[in-house]
N, C-alpha and C positions, 0 to 999 in steps of 0.2 A: 504493499501499500504506499503511495507517495504522501509526501507530507502535505500539499494540497488537499489531498482526499480525508486525510486523518484529520487536519484541522477543521474541514467541514461538518465531519462527523462531529467532532467534539463542540463545534457550535451548536449545533443542531440538537444534541444531546444536552447542552445546558439549558436552552428552551423549553425543552421537557421536564428538566429538573425544577425549573423556577416556577412552572404551571401551578402546582399543587399547592404552594405557598399564597397565590392569590385570592383562595378562597378559605371560607371557614374548614379546621379549625383555625387556622393560620392567622387567615384575616390581613395578610398585607395586601389588600385590594390595591394600590398606588402602585403596586410592585409591575401588575398586569400592563401598565402603560410602555414598559420598558422588556419584559419578559420575553417577547417573541424577536427582539432586535437581534439576537445571536442567531436565530433559525433565518433571518431576512439577510442576514450578512453571508453565511452560508449558501445562500442561491445566488452568489452574484457571480457571474461567469460559470455556472455550470452547466450540464445539459438537461433537459427536461425529465427525461428516467432517473437520473438521479437526484434529481430535485423531488421526484416524487418519492423514492425509498427514503430520504432524508426526512421528508415531513412525515411520513408513516413512524420510523425511527421516534421524531419527535412527539409526536402525538400520542403512540403509545406510552412512550415512558409516562407523558403529564398525565394520562389519564389513568393509568395506572396507580398514580400518586392519589389522584383524585378520587377513585373509586373504589380502593384497597377495602370499604367498607364491606363489599358484596362479599366477601369471603368471609367476614363474622356471619353475615345472615344466612350463608349457606352451611356453614361446618356447626353453627350453635343451634341453629333453630330447623334447618334443612336435613341435618343431619349426614351431610354430603362431605365423605374422607377429604381431609385437608387438601392433600395433592390434586384431588379432584378439583377442588374450589379453586384452587390457584390456576390450574388449566383453564377451569371456565373464565378466571378473571381476566386472563392473557387472551382469550378468544376475543371477548366483549373487548379490551380496549384496544386490541389489533384492530378490529371493526371500525372504533371511532377514530383510531390514528389513521385510517384512509383518508377521513375526511379531511385532515391535516395534510396528508400526502396529496391528494387531489388540489387543495389550495397552493402548496408550494410547486405543483407541475404548472399551474395556472399563472403564477408569478412569473416564472420563467419565460411561459409563452405570449405573455402579456409586454415583455419586455422586448419579445422580438417581433409580434405583431404589430405593434405601434410603438417604434422605439421613443423612449425618453416620455411619452404620456400615457403610454398601455397602463403603466404601474399605477395610475389613478384610480383605476377600476378594480384593483385586487381587494380593497374592502367589501366590493359588490359580490366576488366570490365569494368571501367567506360566508357573509350574510346569506347569501343563496344556500350553500351549504348547511349553514345552521338549520333554516328552515325544512331544508329536505330532511335534515337529522331529526326536527320534531313530528315528522309525518310516516317516514319510510320506516317499514317492518313494525309498524304499531308505535313508531315514535319513543325516541329516547332523549328528549332535550336536557340532559340533567348537566348541571353547571356551564351553559351557554356563557361565553366569555365575559359579557356585558353583565353576568349574576355577581361577578367579582368586585363592584361597584356599589353595592348595596346600602354601604354605608358614608356615600360621599353622595347626599342627598342632593346638592345643587346641579350635581353632573346629571342626575337620572331622570330629573322633572321630566324631561326631553320624552322620556317613554311614554307621555300621556298623548305622544302623536306618534312615534316611531316604534315604539314598543321596547323590548330588551334589546332586540336586534340592532335598533339605533346605538344603544352603547358599545354594542360588540363592535360595529361599524366604525365608531370612533376610537376606539381602543385597538383597532389594526390599524387606521389610518395614522395615528401618533406612532405607532411602531415602525410603520413603513417608513413615516418620514424621517424619525432620528435615524433611523439604518441609513437611507439614501443619503444623510447629512454626513454619518460617519464615512460613507464611501467617497463623499467628495473631499472631507478632509485626509483621509489616508495616505493619498500621493504627496503631498507637503511634507509629510512625515519622511516620507522616502525618496525625495528629491524630483519626482517624475513631475510631467505638466498634468495639473488637474484636469477631471471631467467637469463638465459645465455644473454650477450651482443649480439645486433645484429648486429652485427660488419659486416655481408655481406651486408644487406641493407644500412646502413651507407656507405659502401666503394663504391656500386655500385651508390647510389643517389650522392655521390660526384662527382664520375667522370662524371655522365651524365651532371651535373649541370656545373663543370669546361669547359666539352667539350663545351656546349650549348651556356656559356658565352665567350669561348675562339673565338667560330665560328662567332658569332655574331659581336664582337669588331674586328675581322681582317676583316671583310665584309664592316663593315661600315666604316673603316679606309684604304680602298683600293681605293686610287684616281682614278685609271683606270676605276674603277666600276661606279663611281659617276658623268662621264662627257659625257653623251651620243650626239652624234655630233648635232641631228635634236631636236627642240623643238617647243613645240605649244602654244601661245599666246591665252588663251579663256577668254571671258566674259560673267560671271556667272552673272544671273539675280535672285534675292531674291523679289518678289511681295510684299509678307505680304499681300495676299488677304483672307480677311476672308472667311472661310470653310460654314461657314451658309449663304452667298451671292455668292459663287462662281458661283453658275448654275442659279441665278435669272438676266433673261433677261434686268432687268430695271439697272443691275451693268455692264452689259456688256463693254458698251462703258468706262465707269470710269477705269475697268481693264485693257482693251486695252491700254487706254489712259497712264497708270502706266507703262505698259509693254513698251511702246514708250518713255516715260521720261527717264527711267531707261537705255535702250538699247542704246539711244543717246549718253549717257556719256560715251561710249567707241569711238566715232568718227571712224576712220577707222585703229586702231591700233590692233585690234585682228584678229586672224584667224577663230575664229567662236563665235557664240556668243551661249549660253545655256540658254535655259529657263526650268522650272519645270516640273515635271510630269501632264500632263493633264492641261497644262497653257491655251490652249484657252478655252473660256465658251463655245464651238461652236464645232460642227462636221467640222475639217476643209476642207475633201474632198467635204464639201457640200455648204461651204459659198464662192462663187466668190468672193463679194466685199471685203470680209476679207483676202481671199488668196491674192489680188491684195494688201491689206496693208501690209501683212507680207512681199511679194516680196520687196515692196516698202523701209522698214526698212532695209531688208536685202541688197541693193543695196548702202543703205547711208552709212552702215559698211564696205560695199564692202567685204563681209566676210557670208559665209553660216549661216542659222540659223536652230538650234537644239531644238526643242521644242515637248512636248507632246500633242498629241489630240486623242481621242475616234475616231475609225474608224468603220462606219456601214457596216455590208457584209448581206449576207442572204445564210440560209441553200436551199437546192435543192428545197425544199416544201415553199419557199419563204418567209419561217420566219424568223424575223431579228436577228441579235445580235451583239455585240459590241467586240471591239479588243482595248485594251491599247497601245496606238504605239507613239513611237517615229520617227519624221519625220526630215530627212537634207533636207531645200530647200536653193536653189540657190538665186541669186537676178535676174536670167531671169524665176524665175518660175519652173525650174527642181527639181523634187524631186531626190535627189543624191542616198538616200538612205532611207529604214525605218525599223525598229523593231519592232516587235510584242511582248510586254510582253508573255513569258512562263509559268511561275510559279504565278499563280494567289494568291490573298488572299481569304481564305476559310471563308464564313461569311461577307465578306466584299466586294469582287467583283464577288462572287457565291456562291449558297448553295449547297453543296455535298448533292448527294444522294437523292437532291430536287423532282425527278420524282417518288421516290418511298416512302425512309424511312420518310423523311424530307420536305415533300410537303406540312406541313402547316405554316413552315418557311418564312419569308423575310430576306434580308439582314438586318444587324447590323447597317451599316450607309447608309446615304442618298447618290443617286448619280443619275446616269442616265439610269441604266439601268443592265442585267446581261453580262456578258465578258466571252470569250472562249479565249483559251492559244493558243500563237502564236510558231511556230516550234523554237525558241530558238536558241542560238549560232551565229546569222548572224552579220557579221562585215561591216562595212561602210568606204568610201574612202573620206578623205579630202587633200585637195591641199594648204598647209600653204604658208604665202606669205615669198618670199625670202629675208633674213636679215642676218646678220653675224652670225656664228655659227649655220647655219641651212641649211648647205650642199645648200647654195643659190645660184643663178647664174641670169642673165639677164631675163631668159623665168619661173623664179620661184622654187621654192623649189619641192623635190620630194614628191609623196603622200604618204599620212600615213592613214595607216588601224586604227580604233579603234572600241570598243564595247560599247554598251549602257546597263544597266541594270537599269530595272525600278523599285523603292520602295524597296518592299519585297524581290527581287530578290539578291539583293545585299548579304542577309544573308546566300545563299546557295554558300557555298566553290566551288561544281563540277560544279555548271550552270556558274559561273562567270569564272573557268577556261577554259571552252568552248570557250570563245573569246580569250582566249590567244592561245589557241590551234588551233585556227582557223588563227590565224597571227596578231591579235590586238597587236598595238605599245603603245599604251595608252588606259585607260577606262575612263567611264563617268557611274554617276548615276544620274538620274532625279527623283524626289521624293516628294511627298505632303506629310509633316509630319504635318499638321494643324490639322489632327485628334487627335493627340496626347495632344494639348493642352501644358500648361506650366509644364511637366512632365518630367521625367527623360528617355522617350523613345526616343527623339529626342539625346541625348547625347549617349545612346546606341548604337543607330541605326548609328551613324558616326563613333564609336568606333570601330564597326564591319567591317566598310570599310578600315580601317586601314589592317585590315591582309588581306584582297582581295589582297592589294597593294601589301605585303609583301611575300605572297604566290607564286605571279605571275613575282615579283618585275617588276610590272608596276604603272606608276603614275595614279592618281584619279584626276577628276574634278565633282563636286558634286552642281548640284543646286537644291534648295529644295524652295518650295511656303513659307513657314515662317522660315526655316533655320532648321538645320544648313548647310548653302552654304558655299564650301571651296575646298580647293585641299590638296591632300596627295602623296608626291614625292613616287619613287618606294622602299624605304626602311621603309616607315609608317611613316617618317617626316611629322607632320602635318605643311602644308606651309601657311594654312589661313583658320579659322575656324570663320564665324561671328555670331553675337549674334541670340537670337531667336526675332522673331515678330518685326522686322525693314525691312524698304525697303534698299536692297542693289545693287549696281553695282560693283561686284568686278572683277578685271583683274588678271589674274593669268598666268604665263609662265610655263608650265610643260615637262619634257623630255618625247623624243617619241623613243622608241627602242624596241627590241624584245629580250629578254636575254634567253628566253624558259628554266625556272627555272625545277628541278626534277618535282616539283610540278606539275606546268602548262604542263609537258608533261605526267605524270604518274597518277596524281591526289590521291585520297586518300588511296595508296596500305598500309602505316601504320597503318590506321584505321580498314582498311579490315582486317590486319594480325593480329589485335587485336581480332577481332573478331573470324579468325580463330584459335587462341589460345586458347579461350574461347570455340568454339568448340570441341577442342580437349579434354582439360579438361573435358567436358562434357561425352564424350565417354570415356575417362578413366575410370571416375567415375560409367559408365552404366556397363561397361564390368569387373571392378575388382574383384577378388574374395569378396564374401559377409562374413564378418564375423560371427560366430555363437551367436546365441541369447542367452542372459544371462540366466544360469542356466544350459545349455547344455552344453555337453562335445563332442570337436571336435573327430571325429574317423580318425586315421590315416592309411593308407595299412600297412600289414605286411611286 
C-alpha cells in the first residue's frame, strides 16, 4: 500500500471515529461541524471507486459506534449469542455505511462532472440519501446527522421549514467548505502554486449560516410566540419495570402496585396521567378486573389515564393478531380515544417477509406475539381542567387535541407531522426503552423528540418505562428529563396551541427537492455529449 492510499484510509477512519462523539451520550454536537473534514480531504484527487470504499469504511466505523446498543438489545433480551449479535451489528452498520460510500462517490463525481461548482451540490446528495434511508426497507432514520444539534436551539429552528434534513444539509456544507479551504491553504505550506480560493462556497455557506442563526434567534426572542393561552398539566409515570419480568404473571400485581403508588403522587392536580408503552402486563380489553382498577385510579386523579396496552384482534379466518395500542380512559370507564401504532419495529414487533423469504426467523426480542400496523395519524381529544391562563371558565377549559407516537414512530418526521396536520395541539410519545439497557440509545431516542417539537412547534410529553421521561417545549427546550432506571412521577405543564408551521403543512419539501436536484444532475450526465476516447481525433463537420 502506497503512502497516499494509507493517508486517505487513515483520514476516512478518523471521520468514522469522530462521528459517534457528535451524538448522545457524548453530546459533543459542535464536533459534527468538523467531523467529516478528514473524509472530504481523503476524497481529494482519488478515483470514484476508491472514494466509495473509503466512504463505506468511514460510515461503517461511525455507525458501529453510534449503534453499539443493538448488541445490548439482542444479547440481554433477545437471547442471541454474543458473537451472533456482533455479526448482526456489523451487517447493519455496513449497510448504513453504504450510504456514506455513495455520498463519497458522488463528491468525486461532482468534481469531475462540473469542475469547481459541482461540489456545491454535494449536501443535496447527503440529504437525498438520508431521505432514502428514512423509507427504504421499512426505514431506519436513526441518528441522522442533524440530530447531533438538538441542544443548539438557535441553529435548529430552521427545522420548522426544512425538517431535520435542513440541519444535516448545513452541517455537510460547513464540513465541505472547511475542507475546501484547507485544500486551498495546503499548497502554501509546500511551496506550490495554490488552487483558486473557493470564495463562492465560502460566501454561500456564510450567508446560509448567518441567516439560519438570525432566524432561530429572532424566533426564540419573540415573546408573543412563546405564550400560548392554553396549557396542559400532565403526570408522567416512569415505573422502571424490569423488561425480563414485564410479562411474567408472577410479577403482575407488583407491577400494578408500582403504577398505583406513582400515580397517586399527582393527587388531583393534573389534566391527564400518562403511562409508558405497553404499560399494562395484560391485554386491557380482556381483563375486566384490571379495567375496574384502572378506572378507579383515573377517578382518584379526576383525570383521564393514557396508557399503552396490546389489543387482540382477529383476521377473517379467525387467526389472531395484536395491535400495539394507546388508550385514553376516562374515570367512568369510557374509552375517549385509541391509537394503534402505525410504524412497527422490524424484527422486534414483526418479521418482514416471514411468509416467504424469512420464514425461519423469529423476533429478536421477547414479547407476546406478532403485531399488525394501525392506520396512523389519529388524534385524541382531552378536556383540561379550568385554571388561570387556560381559557378557563366555570364550566371548564376548551377541549384540546393531541397525538400519540408510540416508541420507534417518533424517529419518523413525516409520521409525527401527520398528527400536527390533523389538528394536534400538543404531542405525546410513550415508549419502552428498557430494551436498550444502560446504553446511549435512550438519550439518542430522546434527542430525536426535540426535532419533532421544533418541526411542528408543538410541545411533547414523554413517558418511558425505564427513562428518559420528560417534556419538551414547542421550540425544543427540554423542560424535564429524568435519569435512567429510576421510579419517577413527573408533573409537567406544557403549552397547547396550533401554530401550523410550514413543515407541518407541507412536510419534507426541502428533502424531496434535494432528490429532484440529484435526479436532474444524473439526467444531465446521461445526456451530455460524450468526450472522445483517448487516442482518437474528434471529427468536426466542414
